[in-house]
Backbone as a printed PyTorch tensor [residue, N CA C, xyz], in Angstrom:
tensor([[[ 26.6760, -10.5080, -23.7790],
         [ 27.0270, -11.0320, -22.4790],
         [ 27.7600,  -9.9560, -21.6880]],

        [[ 27.4640,  -9.8560, -20.4640],
         [ 28.0390,  -8.8490, -19.5870],
         [ 29.2900,  -9.3810, -18.8980]],

        [[ 30.2220,  -8.4710, -18.5980],
         [ 31.4160,  -8.8460, -17.8490],
         [ 31.1500,  -8.8880, -16.3550]],

        [[ 29.9560,  -8.4570, -15.9430],
         [ 29.6100,  -8.4400, -14.5280],
         [ 29.3060,  -9.8500, -14.0470]],

        [[ 29.6660, -10.1720, -12.8160],
         [ 29.3550, -11.5180, -12.3060],
         [ 27.8480, -11.7000, -12.1170]],

        [[ 27.3810, -12.8900, -12.3320],
         [ 25.9770, -13.2150, -12.1720],
         [ 25.7810, -13.8660, -10.8040]],

        [[ 24.8020, -13.3840, -10.0560],
         [ 24.5490, -13.9060,  -8.7280],
         [ 23.1440, -14.4990,  -8.6640]],

        [[ 22.9810, -15.5190,  -7.8730],
         [ 21.6750, -16.1170,  -7.6290],
         [ 21.2670, -15.7170,  -6.2150]],

        [[ 20.2230, -14.8960,  -6.0760],
         [ 19.8310, -14.3640,  -4.7800],
         [ 18.7040, -15.1500,  -4.1140]],

        [[ 18.3650, -16.2920,  -4.6490],
         [ 17.2950, -17.0880,  -4.0480],
         [ 17.7570, -17.6200,  -2.6890]],

        [[ 16.8590, -17.5300,  -1.6990],
         [ 17.1830, -18.0110,  -0.3590],
         [ 16.4770, -19.3370,  -0.1050]],

        [[ 17.1380, -20.1680,   0.6470],
         [ 16.5030, -21.4150,   1.0600],
         [ 15.4680, -21.0850,   2.1420]],

        [[ 14.5260, -21.9730,   2.4340],
         [ 13.5440, -21.6940,   3.4860],
         [ 14.1980, -21.4060,   4.8390]],

        [[ 15.3040, -22.0810,   5.1250],
         [ 16.0010, -21.8380,   6.3940],
         [ 16.6120, -20.4430,   6.4200]],

        [[ 17.2130, -20.0340,   5.2890],
         [ 17.7880, -18.6920,   5.2030],
         [ 16.6880, -17.6310,   5.3090]],

        [[ 15.5380, -17.8750,   4.6760],
         [ 14.4150, -16.9330,   4.7310],
         [ 13.9150, -16.7920,   6.1580]],

        [[ 13.7940, -17.9000,   6.8830],
         [ 13.3300, -17.8540,   8.2720],
         [ 14.3070, -17.0730,   9.1420]],

        [[ 15.6060, -17.2770,   8.9430],
         [ 16.6150, -16.5370,   9.6970],
         [ 16.5540, -15.0530,   9.3640]],

        [[ 16.4200, -14.7310,   8.0760],
         [ 16.3260, -13.3340,   7.6470],
         [ 15.1130, -12.6520,   8.2790]],

        [[ 13.9550, -13.3290,   8.2650],
         [ 12.7380, -12.7430,   8.8390],
         [ 12.8390, -12.6010,  10.3450]],

        [[ 13.5300, -13.5200,  11.0120],
         [ 13.7060, -13.4200,  12.4530],
         [ 14.5780, -12.2090,  12.8010]],

        [[ 15.5860, -11.9320,  11.9690],
         [ 16.4830, -10.8040,  12.2240],
         [ 15.8450,  -9.4800,  11.8060]],

        [[ 15.2760,  -9.4250,  10.6060],
         [ 14.7910,  -8.1740,  10.0270],
         [ 13.2890,  -7.9750,  10.1290]],

        [[ 12.5440,  -8.9650,  10.5400],
         [ 11.0920,  -8.8730,  10.5910],
         [ 10.4840,  -9.2820,   9.2590]],

        [[  9.2230,  -9.6630,   9.3060],
         [  8.5410, -10.0760,   8.0840],
         [  8.1940,  -8.8660,   7.2400]],

        [[  8.0440,  -9.1000,   5.9390],
         [  7.6540,  -8.0480,   5.0260],
         [  6.2020,  -7.6600,   5.3030]],

        [[  5.9500,  -6.3720,   5.3700],
         [  4.6030,  -5.8920,   5.6260],
         [  3.7430,  -6.1520,   4.3970]],

        [[  2.6770,  -6.9130,   4.5620],
         [  1.8460,  -7.2780,   3.4210],
         [  0.5070,  -6.5580,   3.4030]],

        [[  0.1090,  -5.9740,   4.5020],
         [ -1.1700,  -5.2850,   4.5210],
         [ -1.0010,  -3.9140,   5.1550]],

        [[ -1.9990,  -3.1080,   4.9730],
         [ -1.9540,  -1.7580,   5.4970],
         [ -3.2360,  -1.4710,   6.2500]],

        [[ -3.1410,  -0.6740,   7.3060],
         [ -4.3590,  -0.2870,   8.0190],
         [ -4.9920,   0.9490,   7.3830]],

        [[ -4.4300,   1.3920,   6.2500],
         [ -4.9350,   2.5950,   5.5950],
         [ -6.0860,   2.3140,   4.6370]],

        [[ -6.2550,   1.0660,   4.2240],
         [ -7.3470,   0.7190,   3.3120],
         [ -8.2180,  -0.3480,   3.9610]],

        [[ -9.5350,  -0.3200,   3.7200],
         [-10.4400,  -1.2660,   4.3820],
         [-10.3490,  -2.6920,   3.8510]],

        [[ -9.8190,  -2.8680,   2.6560],
         [ -9.6880,  -4.1900,   2.0450],
         [ -8.3430,  -4.2410,   1.3290]],

        [[ -7.8860,  -5.4210,   0.9490],
         [ -6.5870,  -5.5060,   0.2690],
         [ -6.5440,  -4.6750,  -1.0110]],

        [[ -5.4160,  -4.0530,  -1.2250],
         [ -5.2340,  -3.2440,  -2.4360],
         [ -5.2940,  -4.1400,  -3.6580]],

        [[ -5.9040,  -3.6310,  -4.7080],
         [ -6.0010,  -4.4010,  -5.9430],
         [ -7.1620,  -5.3590,  -5.9870]],

        [[ -7.9820,  -5.4110,  -4.9310],
         [ -9.1130,  -6.3460,  -4.9140],
         [-10.3710,  -5.7520,  -5.5290]],

        [[-10.2990,  -4.5150,  -5.9720],
         [-11.4590,  -3.8390,  -6.5550],
         [-11.5050,  -3.9670,  -8.0650]],

        [[-12.2980,  -3.1260,  -8.7110],
         [-12.4230,  -3.1800, -10.1680],
         [-11.0790,  -2.9320, -10.8570]],

        [[-10.8280,  -3.6620, -11.9140],
         [ -9.5700,  -3.5100, -12.6490],
         [ -9.5070,  -2.1320, -13.3070]],

        [[ -8.3500,  -1.5330, -13.2620],
         [ -8.1450,  -0.2350, -13.9050],
         [ -8.6080,   0.9540, -13.0910]],

        [[ -9.1060,   0.7560, -11.8940],
         [ -9.5560,   1.8590, -11.0390],
         [ -8.5330,   2.1050,  -9.9290]],

        [[ -8.4850,   3.3510,  -9.4740],
         [ -7.5290,   3.7590,  -8.4530],
         [ -8.2460,   4.4510,  -7.3070]],

        [[ -7.5530,   4.5900,  -6.1850],
         [ -8.1430,   5.2350,  -5.0100],
         [ -8.6620,   6.6350,  -5.3210]],

        [[ -7.9420,   7.3850,  -6.1620],
         [ -8.3380,   8.7650,  -6.4370],
         [ -9.6890,   8.8650,  -7.1510]],

        [[-10.1960,   7.7790,  -7.7180],
         [-11.4840,   7.7870,  -8.3870],
         [-12.6260,   7.3160,  -7.5050]],

        [[-12.3390,   7.0250,  -6.2440],
         [-13.3450,   6.5000,  -5.3210],
         [-14.0310,   7.6390,  -4.5640]],

        [[-15.2860,   7.4360,  -4.2130],
         [-16.0020,   8.4780,  -3.4720],
         [-15.5460,   8.5730,  -2.0230]],

        [[-14.8090,   7.5830,  -1.5350],
         [-14.3030,   7.5960,  -0.1630],
         [-12.9270,   8.2600,  -0.0560]],

        [[-12.3520,   8.6560,  -1.1920],
         [-11.0320,   9.2830,  -1.2250],
         [-11.1390,  10.6940,  -0.6350]],

        [[-10.3150,  10.9790,   0.3730],
         [-10.3810,  12.2540,   1.0910],
         [ -9.0460,  12.9660,   0.9820]],

        [[ -9.1000,  14.2440,   0.6530],
         [ -7.9100,  15.0970,   0.6690],
         [ -7.9380,  15.9000,   1.9580]],

        [[ -6.9480,  15.6880,   2.7970],
         [ -6.8770,  16.3450,   4.0970],
         [ -5.7610,  17.3830,   4.0440]],

        [[ -6.1200,  18.6570,   3.8920],
         [ -5.1260,  19.7310,   3.7990],
         [ -4.8130,  20.2530,   5.1920]],

        [[ -3.5450,  20.1470,   5.5630],
         [ -3.0810,  20.6730,   6.8410],
         [ -1.8200,  21.4630,   6.5870]],

        [[ -1.7740,  22.6590,   7.1190],
         [ -0.6420,  23.5500,   6.9340],
         [ -0.3790,  23.7220,   5.4520]],

        [[  0.7860,  23.4140,   4.9690],
         [  1.0900,  23.6210,   3.5500],
         [  1.1150,  22.3000,   2.7780]],

        [[  0.6420,  21.2140,   3.3820],
         [  0.6620,  19.9100,   2.7300],
         [ -0.7420,  19.3200,   2.6350]],

        [[ -0.9010,  18.3920,   1.7170],
         [ -2.1550,  17.6730,   1.5680],
         [ -1.8930,  16.1920,   1.7700]],

        [[ -2.6910,  15.5660,   2.6270],
         [ -2.5610,  14.1520,   2.9180],
         [ -3.8030,  13.4420,   2.4030]],

        [[ -3.6250,  12.2930,   1.7840],
         [ -4.7330,  11.5230,   1.2390],
         [ -5.0990,  10.4240,   2.2220]],

        [[ -6.3960,  10.2940,   2.4880],
         [ -6.9170,   9.2930,   3.4310],
         [ -8.1100,   8.5850,   2.7950]],

        [[ -8.4590,   7.4290,   3.3470],
         [ -9.6730,   6.7310,   2.9480],
         [-10.7550,   7.0970,   3.9520]],

        [[-11.9150,   7.4970,   3.4690],
         [-13.0100,   7.9030,   4.3360],
         [-13.6210,   6.7610,   5.1330]],

        [[-13.3380,   5.5170,   4.7650],
         [-13.8830,   4.3710,   5.4840],
         [-13.0390,   3.9780,   6.6880]],

        [[-11.8490,   4.5410,   6.7890],
         [-10.9260,   4.2270,   7.8770],
         [-10.8910,   5.3980,   8.8430]],

        [[-10.8500,   5.0990,  10.1280],
         [-10.7140,   6.1560,  11.1310],
         [ -9.3280,   6.7590,  10.9740]],

        [[ -9.2640,   7.9430,  10.4270],
         [ -7.9840,   8.5770,  10.1020],
         [ -7.2900,   9.0840,  11.3570]],

        [[ -5.9910,   8.9460,  11.3550],
         [ -5.1620,   9.5170,  12.4100],
         [ -4.3740,  10.6680,  11.8000]],

        [[ -3.6670,  11.3900,  12.6260],
         [ -2.8440,  12.4710,  12.0980],
         [ -1.4500,  11.9870,  11.7300]],

        [[ -1.2110,  10.6850,  11.8280],
         [  0.0890,  10.1280,  11.5000],
         [  0.1050,   9.5220,  10.1100]],

        [[  1.2870,   9.0930,   9.6620],
         [  1.4230,   8.5440,   8.3140],
         [  0.8670,   7.1300,   8.1590]],

        [[  0.4860,   6.4790,   9.2410],
         [  0.0010,   5.1050,   9.1670],
         [ -1.2890,   4.9370,   8.3930]],

        [[ -2.0950,   5.9730,   8.2870],
         [ -3.3610,   5.8680,   7.5540],
         [ -3.3420,   6.6690,   6.2570]],

        [[ -2.1690,   7.1490,   5.8490],
         [ -2.0570,   7.8340,   4.5630],
         [ -2.1380,   6.8130,   3.4360]],

        [[ -2.7390,   7.2120,   2.3280],
         [ -2.7640,   6.3740,   1.1340],
         [ -2.2090,   7.1840,  -0.0190]],

        [[ -1.9500,   6.5250,  -1.1140],
         [ -1.5090,   7.1960,  -2.3310],
         [ -2.6800,   7.2400,  -3.2980]],

        [[ -2.7610,   8.3110,  -4.0530],
         [ -3.8800,   8.4940,  -4.9700],
         [ -3.9070,   7.4240,  -6.0540]],

        [[ -2.7500,   6.9280,  -6.4550],
         [ -2.6800,   5.9600,  -7.5490],
         [ -2.5640,   4.5190,  -7.0850]],

        [[ -3.0100,   4.2290,  -5.8580],
         [ -3.0610,   2.8440,  -5.4100],
         [ -4.1620,   2.1120,  -6.1740]],

        [[ -3.9680,   0.8410,  -6.5000],
         [ -5.0610,   0.0760,  -7.1050],
         [ -6.2520,   0.0320,  -6.1410]],

        [[ -7.4380,   0.0670,  -6.6830],
         [ -8.6410,   0.1380,  -5.8480],
         [ -8.8470,  -1.1230,  -5.0100]],

        [[ -9.5270,  -0.9380,  -3.8700],
         [ -9.8730,  -2.0740,  -3.0210],
         [-11.3190,  -2.4820,  -3.3240]],

        [[-11.7760,  -3.5250,  -2.6810],
         [-13.1260,  -4.0440,  -2.9580],
         [-14.2300,  -3.1040,  -2.4670]],

        [[-13.9000,  -2.1080,  -1.6660],
         [-14.8930,  -1.1380,  -1.1760],
         [-15.0310,   0.0570,  -2.1060]],

        [[-14.3660,   0.0290,  -3.2730],
         [-14.3470,   1.1510,  -4.2050],
         [-15.7550,   1.4390,  -4.7260]],

        [[-16.1120,   2.7370,  -4.7420],
         [-17.3820,   3.1870,  -5.3040],
         [-17.1050,   4.4070,  -6.1790]],

        [[-17.7750,   4.5060,  -7.3050],
         [-17.5560,   5.6000,  -8.2380],
         [-17.9610,   6.9320,  -7.6160]],

        [[-17.1590,   7.9730,  -7.9050],
         [-17.4820,   9.3210,  -7.4130],
         [-18.7550,   9.8250,  -8.0650]],

        [[-19.5240,  10.5830,  -7.3150],
         [-20.7940,  11.1240,  -7.8390],
         [-20.5670,  12.2880,  -8.7680]]])
């Protein structure tokens, strides 16, 4: 048993609504992938997809999905180890 106090962080629906009104809702989707993350084959990742693009600019490399109209900003960046989406296709 720990000497630290135990806290219950569960919020009531009213508290959750107030929190979301003040801080905004949690972002649940991304414009960087064409379908929800994790909706593709189990055990596959973005880096194994044929649509995975490495965009080298200056001294950095940015990862993008080839199915999305890429911008030069971070809004369309993806991570190589994201769970695959339903548009995943095996690399040739």
